[in-house]
N, C-alpha and C positions, 0 to 999 in steps of 0.2 A: 586628433589637433583638434586644438579651441581652434572655433569661429571664428576668437578676436584675433589669433598669428595666425586665422588662415588668410583674413581680407586686409593682412600686413601686408601678405608673401602672393596671394592670391595669383598675378600674374606670371609670375615664377613659377611657379607650382600648376598649372596648365599648362606652360611652355614644357617643364620636363616634365606630365604627363607623360605628353602625346608624344613625345621624341621615344624617352622609353621603353613607353605600357605602365600595367602598375597602374595602382590607387590610391587614393589618398582619401580616407576616414574623417571630415567633419565631425564635433563634437560643442553640444552643447552643455555647461552642465555639468562633460562627461560623459553625456548621455548622447551614440553617433542620431546625428540627426541626419545624414545625406552625405554621402560619394562620389568621387572624383575620378571619373576612369577616361580613358581616351575613347574619342564617342568612333573612330573605327571597327573597335570593342562591338559596340552594343546594337547596329544595323547589321543587315546586310543584305546583298544586292539584290535589287530585284526582278533582273533576266538571272532566269532556275533555278532559281528558287526552289521551285513544286519540280527540278528534275526528276522522272524516275516515281511521279504520282499518281500519275496516271494508267489507267490501264487502258489498253485497244483488242478492239471484240469485232476489226476485221467492216465491209462495209455494212454502217445502219442504213441506206439508205435503196442499197444493191434491191431487188424484185427477190421471192423466198421462189425456194423453189417446189416447192408445197402444199395445195390446195388449198384452201379451211376452207370452213364443214360450214362457216356465211359465205361462202362461189359454193358448195351446190348443191345448194338447191331451190 
């Protein structure tokens, strides 16, 4: 969509993209310069974003049952 046409219909296009999804590519002299996309499709929720990425190795501060070489002598 040419930038001049986008400027004239900006609010209408924002409402339509928000409601229906999709995207609008804005051009200047026939070359793409910007893209209008729904805000909810770009961001990811912060809560739970790292789920499944942590490895559990047990209790890290519990005493070890083995005698260390430094404790022997």
